[in-house]
C-alpha positions in Angstrom: 30.7 30.4 -23.1 32.0 27.1 -21.9 34.8 27.1 -19.3 37.6 24.6 -19.8 40.1 23.5 -17.1 43.8 23.5 -17.6 45.0 19.9 -17.9 48.2 18.8 -16.2 49.7 15.6 -17.5 50.9 12.9 -15.2 51.3 9.2 -14.9 50.3 6.4 -12.5 51.3 2.7 -12.2 48.5 0.2 -12.7 48.2 -3.4 -11.5 50.1 -5.1 -14.3 53.1 -2.8 -14.1 52.0 -0.7 -17.0 51.7 3.1 -17.1 48.6 5.0 -18.1 48.4 8.8 -18.7 45.9 10.9 -17.0 44.8 14.5 -16.9 44.0 16.6 -13.8 41.7 19.5 -14.1 42.3 22.5 -11.8 39.3 24.8 -12.2 38.7 25.7 -8.6 40.2 25.7 -5.1 41.3 22.1 -4.4 40.7 22.7 -0.7 37.0 23.3 -1.3 35.5 20.2 0.3 32.6 19.1 2.4 29.9 21.7 2.9 32.0 24.7 2.0 30.6 27.0 -0.7 31.8 26.0 -4.2 30.9 27.6 -7.5 29.3 25.7 -10.4 32.0 24.6 -12.9 31.8 23.0 -16.4 34.8 21.2 -17.9 35.3 20.0 -21.5 37.7 17.2 -22.3 38.3 16.3 -26.0 37.6 12.8 -27.3 40.6 11.6 -29.3 40.2 9.6 -32.5 41.7 6.0 -32.1 40.2 4.5 -35.2 37.8 5.5 -38.0 34.3 5.9 -36.5 35.6 5.8 -32.9 36.5 8.4 -30.3 37.8 7.7 -26.8 38.9 9.4 -23.6 41.2 7.2 -21.6 40.6 6.7 -17.9 41.1 10.3 -16.7 41.3 11.8 -13.2 39.7 15.2 -12.7 38.5 17.6 -10.1 35.1 16.9 -8.6 32.1 16.6 -10.9 28.6 15.1 -10.6 27.1 15.2 -14.1 28.5 14.1 -17.4 27.6 14.2 -21.1 29.1 14.3 -24.6 28.8 17.1 -27.1 29.9 17.9 -30.6 29.9 20.7 -33.1 26.6 21.4 -34.8 23.4 21.7 -32.8 21.2 19.9 -35.4 23.8 17.3 -36.4 22.8 13.9 -35.0 25.3 11.6 -33.4 24.5 8.2 -34.8 26.3 5.9 -32.6 26.8 4.7 -29.0 28.3 7.0 -26.3 29.3 5.4 -23.0 31.0 6.7 -19.9 32.2 5.3 -16.7 33.1 7.3 -13.6 35.1 7.0 -10.4 33.2 7.7 -7.2 34.7 10.5 -5.2 34.2 8.8 -1.8 34.6 5.2 -2.7 37.5 5.6 -5.2 35.9 2.8 -7.2 35.3 2.8 -10.9 31.7 2.1 -11.9 30.3 0.2 -14.9 29.9 1.6 -18.4 26.7 3.5 -18.8 25.2 4.6 -22.1 24.2 8.2 -22.7 20.9 9.1 -24.4 22.0 10.8 -27.6 18.8 12.0 -29.2 18.2 15.0 -26.9 15.9 17.6 -28.5 17.7 20.5 -30.2 16.4 24.0 -30.1 14.0 25.0 -32.7 15.9 28.2 -33.5 19.6 27.4 -33.8 22.1 30.1 -32.9 25.8 30.4 -33.4 27.8 28.5 -30.8 25.1 26.0 -30.0 26.3 22.4 -29.9 24.7 19.0 -30.3 24.7 17.1 -27.0 23.6 14.0 -25.3 21.3 14.1 -22.3 23.4 14.9 -19.2 23.9 11.9 -16.9 23.9 12.5 -13.1 26.5 10.2 -11.6 26.9 11.8 -8.2 30.2 13.2 -6.8 33.0 11.8 -9.0 36.7 12.6 -9.7 37.5 10.4 -12.7 36.0 9.6 -16.1 36.5 7.4 -19.1 34.5 7.7 -22.3 34.0 6.1 -25.8 31.9 6.9 -28.8 31.5 4.5 -31.7 29.1 4.0 -34.6 26.3 1.8 -33.5 26.3 -0.3 -36.7 30.1 -0.8 -36.7 30.7 1.4 -39.7 33.8 3.6 -40.0 32.0 6.7 -41.2 33.4 9.9 -39.6 31.9 11.0 -36.3 30.9 14.7 -35.8 33.8 17.2 -35.2 34.6 18.6 -31.8 33.5 15.6 -29.8 34.2 16.1 -26.1 33.2 14.9 -22.7 31.6 17.6 -20.6 31.7 17.4 -16.8 29.6 19.6 -14.5 30.3 20.3 -10.9 27.0 21.8 -9.6 28.9 23.2 -6.6 27.5 24.2 -3.3 25.8 27.5 -3.6 22.7 27.8 -1.4 22.5 28.4 2.3 20.7 25.1 2.9 23.5 23.2 1.4 26.1 24.7 3.6 24.3 23.9 6.9 25.2 20.7 8.6 21.6 20.4 10.0 20.0 21.1 6.6 16.2 20.5 6.7 14.3 18.0 4.6 13.9 18.8 0.8 11.4 21.5 -0.1 8.8 18.9 -1.1 7.8 18.8 2.6 7.7 22.5 3.4 7.6 24.6 0.3 6.5 28.2 -0.4 3.1 28.4 -2.0 3.9 31.9 -3.5 4.7 32.4 -7.2 8.3 32.5 -8.3 10.1 35.8 -7.9 11.6 35.4 -11.4 11.0 38.2 -14.0 7.4 38.2 -15.2 6.8 40.6 -18.1 4.0 40.3 -20.6 2.0 38.3 -21.4 0.0 38.3 -18.2 -0.8 35.1 -16.4 -4.4 33.9 -16.7 -5.9 32.3 -13.5 -6.1 28.5 -13.4 -9.1 26.4 -12.7 -7.0 24.4 -10.1 -4.6 25.5 -7.3 -0.9 26.1 -8.1 1.3 23.5 -6.6 4.3 24.5 -4.4 7.3 25.4 -6.6 11.0 25.8 -5.5 12.1 29.0 -7.1 15.3 29.5 -9.2 16.8 31.5 -6.3 16.1 28.7 -3.9 17.8 26.0 -6.0 20.7 28.3 -6.6 20.4 29.4 -10.3 23.2 31.7 -11.4 21.2 34.1 -13.5 24.4 35.4 -15.2 24.3 32.1 -17.2 21.1 33.2 -18.9 21.3 36.9 -19.6 18.9 36.9 -22.5 15.2 37.9 -21.9 12.6 35.2 -21.8 10.4 34.5 -24.8 6.7 33.6 -24.5 4.1 31.5 -26.3 0.5 32.6 -26.8 -0.8 29.8 -24.6 0.0 26.3 -23.2 -2.0 23.7 -25.2 -0.1 20.6 -24.1 2.5 19.5 -21.6 5.3 17.1 -22.6 6.8 14.9 -20.0 10.5 14.0 -19.9 13.1 12.3 -17.8 16.6 13.7 -17.3 18.6 10.5 -17.4 21.0 9.5 -14.6 20.8 7.4 -11.5 17.5 7.1 -9.5 19.2 6.4 -6.2 20.0 10.1 -5.6 19.2 11.6 -2.3 16.4 14.3 -2.6 18.8 16.7 -0.7 20.9 16.5 -3.9 18.0 17.6 -6.2 18.9 21.3 -6.2 22.5 20.4 -7.3 21.1 18.1 -10.0 18.9 20.9 -11.3 21.9 23.3 -11.2 24.0 20.7 -13.1 21.3 20.4 -15.8 21.1 24.2 -16.0 24.8 24.6 -16.4 24.9 21.8 -19.0 22.1 23.3 -21.1 23.7 26.8 -21.0 27.4 26.1 -21.2 27.5 22.8 -23.1 24.5 23.0 -25.4 24.9 26.8 -25.6 21.2 27.5 -24.9 20.1 30.7 -23.2 18.6 28.8 -20.2 17.6 25.4 -18.9 15.3 23.7 -21.5 12.5 22.5 -19.2 9.8 24.7 -17.7 9.6 22.6 -14.6 11.7 19.8 -13.0 10.4 17.3 -10.5 12.4 15.0 -8.2 11.4 11.6 -6.8 10.2 13.1 -3.5 7.7 15.3 -5.4 9.6 18.6 -5.1 8.8 20.9 -8.1 11.6 23.2 -9.3 11.2 26.2 -11.5 12.9 25.6 -14.7 13.2 28.2 -17.5 12.9 31.7 -16.2 10.2 34.1 -17.1 7.5 33.3 -14.5 6.1 30.0 -13.7 2.6 31.3 -14.3 3.4 32.5 -17.8 3.6 30.5 -21.1 7.4 30.6 -21.2 8.9 29.2 -24.4 11.1 26.3 -23.5 13.6 24.1 -25.3 12.4 20.6 -24.5 10.3 19.1 -27.4 11.8 20.0 -30.8 9.1 21.0 -33.2 6.4 21.6 -30.6 7.9 24.0 -28.1 5.7 26.9 -29.3 2.5 25.6 -27.9 3.5 23.6 -24.9 5.3 23.4 -21.6 7.9 20.8 -20.6 8.1 18.9 -17.3 11.1 16.7 -16.6 11.4 14.0 -13.9 14.9 13.7 -12.4 16.3 10.3 -13.1 16.1 7.5 -15.8 12.9 5.7 -16.3 13.5 3.3 -19.1 12.8 0.3 -16.7 12.4 1.9 -13.3 9.0 3.6 -12.8 8.8 7.1 -11.4 7.7 7.4 -7.8 4.1 8.1 -6.9 5.3 11.4 -5.3 6.9 12.4 -8.6 3.8 11.4 -10.6 1.6 13.4 -8.3 3.6 16.5 -8.7 3.7 16.1 -12.5 -0.1 15.8 -12.4 -0.4 18.9 -10.3 1.8 21.0 -12.5 0.1 19.8 -15.7 -3.3 20.3 -14.3 -2.4 23.8 -13.1 -0.8 24.9 -16.4 -3.5 23.5 -18.6 -6.1 24.9 -16.2 -4.8 28.4 -17.0 -6.2 27.9 -20.5 -9.3 25.8 -19.8 -7.8 22.6 -21.2 -8.7 19.1 -20.0 -5.6 17.1 -19.1 -7.3 13.9 -20.2 -8.2 15.4 -23.6 -6.5 15.8 -26.9 -5.4 18.9 -28.9 -4.1 19.7 -32.4 -0.6 21.2 -32.4 1.2 22.8 -35.3 4.5 21.2 -36.1 7.4 23.6 -36.1 9.8 21.3 -37.9 9.7 18.4 -40.4 10.8 15.3 -38.6 9.7 11.8 -37.5 8.9 10.8 -33.9 9.9 7.7 -31.9 6.9 5.8 -33.3 7.7 6.6 -36.9 5.0 9.2 -37.3 6.1 11.8 -39.8 5.5 15.5 -39.1 5.7 18.3 -41.7 6.4 21.8 -40.6 3.3 23.9 -40.6 0.8 21.0 -40.5 -1.5 20.2 -37.5 -1.3 16.9 -35.6 -3.4 15.5 -32.8 -1.7 15.0 -29.4 -2.8 14.0 -26.0 -2.8 17.1 -23.8 -0.3 15.3 -21.6 2.2 13.6 -23.9 5.6 12.1 -23.7 8.7 13.6 -25.3 8.8 10.6 -27.7 5.3 11.5 -29.0 6.8 14.6 -30.6 10.5 13.7 -31.2 12.5 10.6 -32.1 13.8 9.8 -28.6 13.2 7.1 -26.0 12.5 9.9 -23.4 10.7 9.8 -21.0 11.6 6.1 -20.9 9.3 3.1 -21.3 8.4 2.9 -17.6 7.4 6.6 -17.2 5.7 6.6 -20.6 3.5 3.8 -19.4 2.6 5.9 -16.3 1.3 8.8 -18.3 -2.3 7.5 -18.3 -2.1 7.7 -14.5 -0.8 11.3 -14.7 -3.7 12.2 -17.0 -6.3 10.6 -14.7 -4.8 12.2 -11.6 -4.6 15.6 -13.3 -8.0 15.6 -14.8 -10.1 13.9 -12.2 -12.4 12.7 -10.9 -10.7 11.0 -7.9 -9.7 7.6 -8.9 -9.8 4.3 -7.0 -12.2 5.7 -4.4 -13.6 3.1 -2.0 -14.8 2.6 1.5 -12.2 0.5 3.3 -13.9 -0.3 6.5 -16.7 0.7 8.9 -15.4 0.6 12.4 -17.8 0.0 15.3 -20.0 -1.8 12.9 -20.3 -5.4 11.8 -21.3 -6.7 8.5 -23.8 -9.5 7.9 -23.9 -10.2 4.2 -24.1 -6.8 2.6 -25.6 -5.0 5.5 -23.8 -3.4 8.4 -25.1 -3.1 11.9 -24.0 -0.4 14.4 -25.1 1.2 17.7 -25.1 4.5 15.8 -21.7 6.1 15.8 -19.5 4.2 13.3 -16.2 5.4 11.8 -16.1 5.4 8.0 -12.6 4.9 6.5 -11.9 5.2 2.8 -9.0 5.3 0.4 -8.3 6.6 -3.2 -5.4 6.1 -5.6 -5.4 9.8 -6.6 -2.9 11.6 -4.4 -4.3 13.7 -1.6 -2.7 16.9 -3.0 -5.0 16.7 -6.0 -8.2 16.2 -3.9 -10.1 19.2 -2.8 -12.3 17.5 -0.1 -14.2 14.4 1.0 -17.7 14.3 2.2 -19.4 11.4 4.1 -23.0 11.0 2.8 -25.8 9.5 4.8 -28.9 8.9 2.8 -27.4 11.1 0.1 -26.8 14.1 2.4 -23.4 15.3 3.6 -23.0 14.9 7.4 -19.2 15.2 7.7 -16.4 16.5 5.6 -12.6 16.5 5.5 -9.7 17.9 3.4 -8.2 15.8 0.6 -5.7 14.4 3.2 -8.6 12.9 5.3 -9.3 9.2 5.3 -11.7 8.6 8.2 -14.7 10.3 9.9 -17.0 9.3 12.8 -20.7 9.8 12.0 -23.9 9.6 14.1 -26.8 7.7 12.7 -30.4 7.8 14.0 -32.1 4.4 14.6 -33.1 2.6 11.5 -31.7 1.7 8.1 -29.5 4.1 6.1 -27.2 4.4 3.1 -23.6 5.5 3.8 -21.2 6.6 1.0 -18.1 8.8 0.5 -18.0 11.6 -2.1 -14.6 12.9 -3.3 -14.2 16.3 -5.0 -11.2 16.6 -7.2 -9.4 19.9 -7.4 -10.8 20.2 -10.9 -14.3 20.1 -9.4 -15.0 16.6 -10.8 -16.9 14.4 -8.3 -16.9 10.7 -7.6 -18.8 8.7 -5.1 -18.3 5.2 -3.6 -21.0 2.6 -3.8 -23.4 3.0 -0.9 -23.3 0.7 2.1 -26.5 -0.3 3.9 -26.1 0.5 7.6 -28.7 -0.3 10.3 -28.4 1.7 13.5 -30.0 0.0 16.5 -29.5 -0.2 20.3 -31.9 -3.0 21.3 -30.1 -5.8 23.1 -30.8 -9.5 22.2 -33.2 -11.5 24.3 -32.8 -15.0 25.9 -36.1 -16.7 25.3 -34.8 -19.7 27.1 -32.2 -19.4 29.9 -29.3 -21.8 30.1 -30.4 -25.3 31.2 -28.2 -28.2 32.0 -29.1 -31.9 31.4 -27.2 -35.1 31.7 -26.2 -37.0 28.5 -24.8 -40.4 27.6 -21.0 -40.7 28.2 -18.4 -41.7 30.7 -18.8 -40.5 34.2 -15.9 -39.8 36.6 -15.8 -38.5 40.1 -14.5 -35.3 38.6 -16.7 -34.9 35.6 -20.1 -35.8 34.3 -21.3 -35.5 30.7 -23.9 -32.8 30.3 -25.7 -30.9 27.5 -26.1 -27.1 27.8 -29.1 -25.6 26.1 -30.3 -22.1 25.5 -32.3 -19.9 23.0 -31.6 -16.3 22.1 -33.1 -13.9 19.5 -32.6 -10.3 18.4 -35.0 -7.8 16.8 -32.5 -7.2 13.9 -29.7 -9.8 13.6 -28.3 -12.0 16.3 -24.5 -12.5 15.8 -23.3 -15.0 18.4 -23.7 -16.4 21.9 -20.8 -16.8 24.3 -20.4 -19.0 27.3 -18.6 -17.0 30.0 -18.5 -19.4 32.9 -17.6 -22.0 34.2 -15.6 -22.3 30.9 -15.6 -20.2 27.8 -16.9 -20.9 24.3 -18.4 -19.0 21.4 -21.4 -20.2 19.4 -23.1 -19.2 16.2 -26.5 -17.5 16.2 -28.1 -20.7 15.0 -26.6 -22.9 17.8 -28.8 -23.8 20.8 -26.9 -26.6 22.6 -23.4 -27.7 23.4 -22.1 -31.0 24.9 -19.8 -30.3 27.8 -18.8 -31.7 31.2 -19.6 -30.6 34.7 -17.9 -31.3 38.0 -20.0 -33.4 40.4 -20.6 -32.0 43.9 -19.8 -28.4 42.8 -22.4 -25.7 42.3 -21.4 -24.1 38.9 -22.9 -20.9 37.5 -23.5 -21.2 33.7 -23.4 -17.6 32.5 -24.0 -16.7 28.8 -24.0 -13.5 26.7 -25.8 -12.9 23.5 -24.5 -10.3 20.9 -26.2 -8.8 18.0 -24.3 -7.4 14.9 -24.6 -3.9 16.2 -22.7 -4.8 19.3 -25.6 -4.8 21.8 -25.6 -7.7 24.3 -27.5 -9.2 27.1 -26.5 -11.7 29.8 -28.2 -14.6 31.5 -27.1 -17.2 34.0 -28.2 -20.3 35.9 -26.6 -22.4 38.6 -26.6 -26.3 38.6 -25.0 -29.0 40.8 -24.4 -32.5 39.5 -24.6 -35.1 42.3 -23.4 -38.8 42.3 -25.6 -41.3 44.2 -23.6 -44.4 44.8 -25.1 -47.9 44.5 -24.9 -48.2 48.3 -27.4 -45.3 48.6 -30.1 -47.3 46.7 -33.0 -49.3 48.1 -32.3 -52.9 47.2 -34.5 -55.9 46.6 -33.4 -59.4 45.6 -29.8 -60.6 45.6 -26.9 -58.1 44.9 -23.2 -58.7 45.4 -20.4 -56.2 45.8 -17.6 -55.9 43.3 -14.3 -54.0 43.8 -12.2 -52.4 41.0 -10.5 -49.1 40.3 -12.6 -49.0 37.2 -15.8 -48.5 39.2 -16.9 -45.2 40.7 -15.5 -45.1 44.2 -13.8 -48.5 43.5 -17.0 -50.5 44.1 -20.2 -51.6 42.4 -23.3 -53.8 42.8 -23.9 -56.8 40.5 -26.9 -59.1 40.2 -28.0 -62.0 37.9 -31.2 -62.5 39.9 -34.3 -61.9 37.8 -36.5 -59.2 39.5 -33.7 -57.8 41.7 -33.9 -54.0 41.9 -32.2 -50.8 43.0 -34.1 -47.6 43.5 -32.9 -44.0 44.2 -35.1 -41.1 45.2 -33.8 -37.5 44.7 -34.9 -34.0 44.0 -33.5 -32.7 40.7 -34.2 -32.0 37.0 -32.0 -34.5 35.2 -30.9 -38.1 35.9 -28.5 -40.7 34.4 -28.0 -44.4 35.3 -24.3 -45.3 35.5 -23.4 -48.9 34.7 -20.8 -51.2 33.3 -21.1 -52.9 29.9 -19.6 -56.1 28.5 -20.4 -58.9 26.1 -21.9 -60.9 28.9 -24.1 -58.0 30.3 -27.8 -58.5 30.3 -30.9 -56.2 30.2 -32.7 -54.1 32.8 -36.0 -52.2 33.0 -36.0 -48.6 34.1 -38.9 -47.2 36.0 -39.4 -43.5 36.7 -41.8 -42.6 39.5 -43.4 -46.1 39.2 -43.9 -46.0 35.5 -41.7 -48.2 33.1 -39.7 -45.8 31.0 -37.2 -48.0 29.1 -35.7 -51.4 28.6 -31.9 -51.1 28.5 -29.6 -53.7 27.0 -26.1 -53.5 28.5 -24.5 -55.9 26.1 -21.4 -54.5 24.4 -18.6 -56.0 22.3 -16.0 -54.0 24.3 -16.0 -53.8 28.1 -16.6 -50.3 29.4 -17.1 -48.8 32.8 -19.0 -45.9 34.4 -21.3 -45.4 31.4 -24.3 -43.1 31.6 -26.4 -45.2 29.3 -29.9 -44.0 30.2 -30.7 -40.3 30.9 -33.9 -38.3 31.5 -34.3 -34.5 31.9 -37.4 -32.6 33.3 -38.3 -29.0 32.8 -37.8 -28.2 36.5 -36.5 -29.5 39.8 -38.9 -32.1 41.4 -38.8 -35.2 43.5 -38.3 -38.4 41.5 -37.6 -42.1 42.0 -35.6 -44.1 39.4 -35.8 -47.9 39.8 -33.6 -50.5 38.0 -35.0 -54.1 37.6 -32.9 -57.0 36.4 -34.6 -58.7 33.5 -32.6 -62.0 33.8 -31.7 -62.2 30.1 -31.1 -65.8 29.0 -27.4 -66.7 28.9 -26.3 -63.2 30.1 -28.4 -62.2 33.0 -25.8 -60.1 34.9 -26.3 -56.4 35.5 -23.5 -54.4 37.2 -24.3 -50.8 38.3 -22.2 -48.0 39.6 -24.9 -45.7 40.8 -27.0 -42.7 39.6 -26.1 -39.1 38.7 -28.6 -36.3 38.9 -28.6 -32.5 38.5 -30.2 -30.2 40.9 
């Protein structure tokens, strides 16, 4: 029986000075607020005819409610039109926008006296005012069904958790794994091939069992699962989910006139699964969810509207777990198809005609619209059903190795010292995965639960294959592509230690241009070489030299480290000192004059235009560079090394430059050498101006 509130007429002034009538319902204690216990209440407010083919309820104030729908006389009579409501938020006091109700809700297959046709209930959250209108969609004036009314449901506050100020998180995060305590007469429950998901019992969500006194009915088996949405806002808090379920239960029993909630299970966006119709969650309870096909199926409804907004991953995972478990009780593959016998003659959403008594092929996991002419479960959720089937049936989808920590890739091969961490991911939710195994050369060496995502392994020296195998709760197995991983602990080798030689460039009292050279190799794969001191730099494995600068007069240690791809490394170092020998330190022959300028090293240089004039420096070192000035009028000079002519150097340059290391020579080791410069006396430009000599020891 539906309870109706007594309505008290009153009036309020509105902005333009007009007056609008309203009705106030008084079904319960008006002082029941906040977290005090409050019973579930259902109100019915008649829709008045204002024109042919139109019914309205003016803006109306009521006691608190959270769920709204419209109903009419005749359970099988369709309401061909548009039904819209708008509500006033209890806390905000603001009126919301008009929202359309889904009218083609599935009727029961066996109509009993007192059952009514009804829209899908719409969850609007705590509200205290409503306005409604129903019109023919095509604008015709044909009569609408009799007994049209707006039905409001206050789900109340009935469970202990709801009355606590410090209520815990929704049951999705800490739910009882035990079967529902609901009555469980024959038939007996067959075991499933997959684990039962956690389910919040009717007692835990606050079902008033007096609303469904009739005993449960049972099917022979569950051949398919139909997925639904319940309509309503998707921005509900998951702490409200028990109240939403109670509201739907009250709507189905007191507005539709059914003997229980129509769905076998309900799932919220946090993934909490709620027991729906009583009779035992592990039994094939006959529901009232998919007209014409209830006798061979179960129904799972996702709380919210999913016409455009997709269901959450948590909700999809729970739908997949429920469907896999129920179908697993009867050995059915959630990814497969099945023939169902139509219990009614009708046409579904896609225009497929069904004839009562005939068989039709359905996917084991289907949408409400596949069996009935409704948009349910909405375009977005319907498009997600392939994901539900894949997650429910297995194998684990989207499995891949994400990374190999403590290992480095070179091309398609990874190198490690021997204890890498394998990390992986999958798109199938962890709750549907039985275990993961890390395979080395095809053999499991480590395992985790379905919630695992990483494992450290130990490899013996040599080349191996590494992969990850996932076992779905159904037993189906999938394995990632194998990675080639080489374990090795041998450090690289410097076959040539760092050597420093002078190069062409500008010399200053604080820096001399040098070239650093080295050579490193590895038994597997050299990755890089780093310069550690006196400055830092990183070089590729193929590099063997670097042009740098060194400070004259300072002994600098050039330390380097070679790394292989496994992370092994070896260090080497050598110390070198660049030295500047001024022109005044040379042994002179012939005529030389002194020049002064801040552009010269130390502010002075020697210059000569005398053919055969010479300067010679003797030193002990491994590299040397002659430092001179260059200009358009500069001439040529011969360079002798240890008495042997080594080069003829032309100092002519379009641009004038100073302190240029123009000629260099490097030996393999420190030794005593003499470098002699001889003026050639070039015709028209005989002058040679020299700053000195730099050498490295």
